[in-house]
C-alpha positions as CSV (number, residue, x, y, z in Angstrom):
1,M,-30.0,-21.5,-1.3
2,A,-26.6,-23.1,-1.9
3,D,-24.5,-22.2,-5.0
4,Y,-23.8,-25.3,-7.0
5,S,-21.1,-26.2,-9.6
6,I,-22.3,-28.8,-11.9
7,W,-20.4,-31.1,-14.3
8,A,-21.1,-33.8,-16.8
9,L,-18.4,-36.5,-16.6
10,E,-18.4,-39.1,-19.4
11,F,-17.2,-42.5,-18.2
12,A,-18.0,-44.7,-21.2
13,R,-19.4,-44.5,-24.7
14,L,-21.3,-46.7,-27.1
15,P,-20.9,-46.1,-30.9
16,G,-23.5,-46.9,-33.5
17,Y,-26.5,-47.4,-31.2
18,P,-29.7,-47.6,-33.2
19,D,-32.0,-44.6,-33.2
20,A,-35.0,-46.9,-33.1
21,A,-34.1,-47.9,-29.5
22,L,-33.8,-44.2,-28.5
23,V,-36.7,-42.5,-30.2
24,L,-40.1,-44.3,-30.6
25,G,-41.0,-44.3,-34.3
26,K,-37.5,-43.9,-35.8
27,H,-36.6,-46.8,-38.1
28,D,-33.1,-46.0,-39.3
29,G,-29.9,-44.2,-38.3
30,S,-27.6,-44.7,-35.3
31,R,-25.5,-42.5,-33.1
32,M,-22.8,-42.4,-30.4
33,L,-24.2,-42.7,-26.8
34,S,-22.5,-41.2,-23.8
35,F,-22.7,-42.5,-20.2
36,Y,-22.4,-39.9,-17.5
37,Y,-21.8,-39.1,-13.9
38,F,-23.5,-35.7,-13.3
39,V,-21.8,-34.1,-10.3
40,V,-23.4,-31.3,-8.3
41,Q,-21.1,-29.7,-5.8
42,S,-21.5,-26.9,-3.2
43,E,-19.0,-25.8,-0.5
44,D,-19.9,-28.8,1.7
45,R,-21.7,-31.3,-0.5
46,V,-20.9,-33.6,-3.4
47,I,-24.0,-35.1,-5.0
48,L,-24.0,-37.6,-7.8
49,I,-26.9,-38.1,-10.2
50,D,-26.8,-41.9,-10.9
51,S,-23.8,-44.1,-10.1
52,G,-23.2,-45.6,-13.6
53,F,-22.2,-49.2,-14.0
54,S,-19.3,-51.3,-12.7
55,D,-17.0,-54.0,-13.7
56,N,-18.9,-56.8,-12.0
57,D,-19.6,-60.0,-13.9
58,F,-23.1,-58.9,-15.0
59,C,-22.0,-55.4,-16.2
60,S,-18.9,-56.9,-17.9
61,E,-21.2,-59.2,-19.9
62,Q,-23.3,-56.2,-20.9
63,I,-20.3,-54.1,-21.9
64,D,-19.2,-56.8,-24.2
65,A,-22.6,-57.5,-25.6
66,Y,-23.4,-53.9,-26.4
67,G,-19.8,-53.0,-27.5
68,I,-19.4,-50.3,-24.9
69,E,-16.0,-48.6,-25.2
70,E,-13.6,-46.8,-22.8
71,F,-15.4,-47.7,-19.6
72,S,-13.4,-46.1,-16.7
73,R,-14.0,-46.4,-13.0
74,P,-15.0,-43.2,-11.1
75,D,-11.7,-42.8,-9.3
76,K,-10.1,-42.0,-12.7
77,I,-13.1,-40.0,-14.0
78,M,-13.8,-37.9,-10.9
79,A,-10.1,-37.0,-10.6
80,R,-10.5,-34.9,-13.7
81,I,-12.4,-32.3,-11.6
82,G,-10.4,-32.8,-8.5
83,L,-12.7,-35.2,-6.6
84,T,-12.7,-38.8,-5.5
85,P,-15.5,-41.3,-5.1
86,E,-15.1,-41.1,-1.3
87,D,-16.0,-37.4,-1.6
88,V,-19.6,-38.2,-2.7
89,D,-22.0,-37.8,0.1
90,T,-25.2,-38.4,-1.8
91,I,-26.3,-40.3,-4.9
92,I,-29.7,-39.9,-6.5
93,I,-30.6,-42.9,-8.6
94,T,-33.1,-42.0,-11.4
95,H,-34.1,-45.7,-12.0
96,H,-33.0,-49.3,-11.5
97,H,-31.4,-50.2,-14.8
98,W,-27.8,-51.5,-14.6
99,D,-26.1,-48.6,-16.3
100,H,-27.5,-46.2,-13.8
101,I,-27.3,-48.1,-10.5
102,S,-24.7,-50.9,-10.7
103,G,-21.8,-48.6,-9.7
104,L,-23.1,-47.9,-6.1
105,N,-20.3,-49.9,-4.5
106,Y,-17.7,-47.4,-5.8
107,F,-19.1,-44.7,-3.5
108,P,-18.7,-46.0,0.1
109,N,-19.8,-42.8,1.9
110,A,-22.9,-41.8,-0.1
111,N,-26.5,-41.8,1.1
112,V,-28.6,-43.2,-1.7
113,Y,-32.0,-41.8,-2.8
114,I,-34.3,-43.9,-4.9
115,Q,-38.1,-44.2,-5.2
116,Q,-39.7,-46.9,-3.0
117,R,-41.9,-47.7,-6.0
118,E,-38.8,-48.4,-8.1
119,V,-37.3,-50.8,-5.5
120,D,-40.7,-52.6,-5.2
121,N,-40.9,-52.9,-9.0
122,W,-37.4,-54.3,-9.3
123,M,-38.4,-57.1,-6.9
124,A,-41.7,-57.7,-8.8
125,K,-40.0,-58.0,-12.1
126,W,-37.7,-60.7,-10.9
127,G,-40.7,-62.6,-9.7
128,T,-42.5,-62.7,-13.0
129,P,-43.1,-66.1,-14.8
130,G,-40.7,-67.1,-17.5
131,P,-42.8,-65.9,-20.5
132,M,-42.8,-62.4,-19.0
133,R,-39.1,-62.2,-18.2
134,W,-38.6,-59.4,-20.7
135,L,-39.7,-57.2,-17.8
136,A,-36.4,-57.9,-16.1
137,F,-34.4,-56.8,-19.1
138,G,-31.7,-54.4,-18.0
139,L,-31.7,-55.4,-14.3
140,D,-28.5,-56.3,-12.5
141,P,-29.3,-59.3,-10.2
142,G,-26.8,-57.9,-7.7
143,T,-28.8,-54.7,-7.1
144,A,-30.9,-56.1,-4.3
145,A,-27.8,-57.2,-2.3
146,D,-26.2,-53.8,-2.9
147,L,-29.3,-51.9,-1.7
148,A,-29.7,-54.2,1.3
149,R,-26.2,-53.6,2.4
150,I,-26.5,-49.8,2.0
151,G,-29.7,-50.0,4.0
152,E,-28.0,-52.0,6.8
153,E,-25.4,-49.2,6.9
154,G,-28.1,-46.6,7.3
155,R,-27.4,-44.9,4.0
156,L,-30.6,-45.8,2.0
157,R,-33.3,-43.2,1.5
158,L,-36.5,-44.6,0.1
159,V,-38.7,-41.7,-1.1
160,Q,-42.3,-41.6,-2.2
161,G,-43.1,-39.1,-4.9
162,V,-41.7,-35.6,-4.6
163,A,-38.9,-35.3,-2.1
164,D,-36.3,-32.6,-1.2
165,V,-32.8,-34.0,-1.2
166,T,-31.2,-30.9,0.1
167,D,-31.4,-27.1,-0.4
168,G,-32.4,-26.4,-4.0
169,I,-32.4,-30.1,-5.1
170,Q,-35.6,-32.0,-5.5
171,V,-36.7,-35.3,-7.0
172,R,-40.1,-35.4,-8.8
173,P,-41.9,-38.6,-10.0
174,A,-42.0,-39.7,-13.6
175,F,-43.9,-42.9,-12.8
176,D,-44.9,-45.4,-15.4
177,T,-42.6,-43.9,-18.0
178,H,-39.2,-45.6,-18.8
179,T,-39.7,-47.6,-15.6
180,A,-42.5,-47.8,-13.0
181,G,-40.7,-45.7,-10.4
182,S,-38.5,-43.3,-12.5
183,H,-38.0,-39.8,-11.2
184,Y,-36.2,-36.8,-12.4
185,I,-34.0,-34.3,-10.6
186,V,-34.5,-30.5,-10.4
187,V,-31.6,-28.3,-9.4
188,E,-32.2,-24.7,-8.7
189,A,-29.6,-22.9,-10.7
190,G,-28.8,-19.9,-8.6
191,D,-28.1,-17.7,-11.7
192,G,-31.6,-16.2,-11.8
193,G,-32.7,-18.5,-14.5
194,A,-35.0,-21.6,-14.6
195,P,-33.9,-24.7,-12.9
196,F,-31.7,-27.4,-14.4
197,V,-33.4,-30.7,-15.0
198,F,-31.9,-34.2,-15.2
199,P,-34.5,-36.6,-16.7
200,G,-32.7,-40.0,-16.2
201,D,-33.8,-42.3,-19.0
202,V,-37.2,-40.6,-19.4
203,A,-35.3,-38.7,-22.0
204,Y,-32.2,-40.3,-23.6
205,V,-31.5,-37.6,-26.2
206,Y,-32.8,-34.2,-27.2
207,D,-35.2,-35.8,-29.7
208,N,-37.3,-37.0,-26.8
209,I,-37.8,-33.4,-25.5
210,G,-38.6,-31.7,-28.7
211,G,-35.2,-31.5,-30.4
212,L,-32.2,-29.2,-29.7
213,D,-34.4,-26.1,-29.3
214,G,-37.3,-27.9,-27.6
215,T,-39.8,-26.7,-30.3
216,E,-40.3,-29.9,-32.3
217,P,-42.9,-32.6,-31.5
218,M,-41.8,-34.7,-28.6
219,A,-41.2,-38.4,-29.1
220,P,-40.9,-40.9,-26.2
221,V,-37.9,-43.1,-25.7
222,G,-37.7,-46.2,-27.8
223,H,-37.4,-48.5,-24.8
224,L,-39.9,-47.9,-22.1
225,Q,-41.7,-50.3,-19.7
226,G,-44.6,-47.9,-18.8
227,S,-46.9,-45.8,-20.9
228,T,-46.0,-43.7,-23.9
229,E,-48.5,-41.1,-22.8
230,C,-46.9,-40.9,-19.3
231,C,-43.6,-40.5,-21.0
232,I,-44.7,-37.6,-23.2
233,R,-46.5,-35.9,-20.3
234,S,-43.4,-36.2,-18.0
235,T,-41.0,-34.9,-20.6
236,Y,-43.3,-31.9,-21.2
237,E,-43.4,-31.3,-17.5
238,M,-39.6,-31.4,-17.4
239,L,-39.2,-29.0,-20.3
240,T,-41.7,-26.5,-18.8
241,T,-39.9,-26.8,-15.4
242,A,-36.7,-25.7,-17.2
243,G,-38.5,-22.6,-18.6
244,N,-39.0,-24.3,-22.0
245,D,-35.2,-23.9,-22.4
246,S,-33.8,-27.2,-23.7
247,T,-30.3,-26.1,-22.8
248,R,-31.2,-26.5,-19.2
249,V,-32.3,-30.1,-19.6
250,F,-29.6,-32.8,-19.7
251,P,-30.8,-36.1,-21.3
252,S,-29.1,-39.1,-19.9
253,H,-27.2,-40.4,-23.0
254,E,-26.9,-37.3,-25.2
255,N,-23.5,-36.8,-26.7
256,R,-24.3,-33.4,-28.1
257,L,-23.8,-31.9,-24.7
258,W,-20.1,-31.4,-25.7
259,D,-21.2,-29.0,-28.4
260,R,-23.5,-27.0,-26.2
261,L,-21.4,-26.7,-23.1
262,P,-17.8,-25.7,-22.3
263,S,-16.0,-29.0,-22.5
264,I,-12.7,-30.9,-22.9
265,S,-11.8,-34.2,-24.5
266,F,-9.1,-36.4,-22.9
267,D,-6.7,-38.8,-24.6
268,D,-9.2,-41.6,-24.1
269,G,-11.8,-39.7,-26.1
270,L,-14.0,-39.2,-23.0
271,H,-15.3,-35.7,-22.1
272,V,-15.9,-33.4,-19.2
273,A,-18.3,-30.5,-19.5
274,E,-19.1,-27.7,-17.2
275,I,-22.8,-27.0,-16.8
276,Q,-22.4,-24.3,-14.2
277,L,-19.7,-22.9,-11.9
278,A,-20.6,-21.4,-8.5
279,P,-19.2,-17.9,-7.8
280,G,-15.5,-18.1,-7.1
281,V,-15.0,-21.6,-8.4
282,A,-12.3,-22.0,-11.0
283,S,-12.9,-23.9,-14.2
284,R,-11.7,-27.6,-14.1
285,I,-11.3,-27.8,-17.9
286,G,-8.8,-25.1,-18.4
287,R,-11.0,-22.6,-20.2
């Protein structure tokens, strides 16, 4: 099995986001959200978990509407660990919402993995009658053209259910949770411990997987287009896959990662954290 170095790269942040949208049943409070590129690197591979968003017209409108701060393109962010967007050979898209998929065009050399079910659902949502258009909430209308072009270039990998991406990296379905075709990513750690798990938006924050220590009652995400039961069952599956160790699960918008991992903050307030370093790989954060 390959030895992987893994980083969390923050490329934008959103202050004061309501807890009610993050944790079903919460009615007050707010917090800072982080937006990430998760980078998994071996000697010959650079794999990205989600491509983030872009500065296209749709995303720019969303950035302004939500009040997202310090958005930076991946050429700036990836340079912080000595990489470029052109180095990325694979992107695993967890689901089809704009803040996870709209940045595909920044990575010209990457094969793109996404569930066939998620692509089909994207198309179905755009075809719903006007009164049901809430179902298209969070969808970038340019995604279809982006995926079509990537498919024409031979870089699109439509998967169905469980799929091995490469040695020690697997996607597993979390269907009918946050979205119809969401999946999560399991990365074998290589340190003798349980795998690392990347839930996408099936878990926004630690509250969704049982708190910081994983022992509290789980609560599904506040925004989901599937079933709350499916969401709880999937997050439980993720936590048990990680050996019931919440420190090996990385919720998609959790800013407390910086307190749990070796990390550094840059002048723009954005962070880089090291999840794991392969043997012989030097730290990129100067620790």
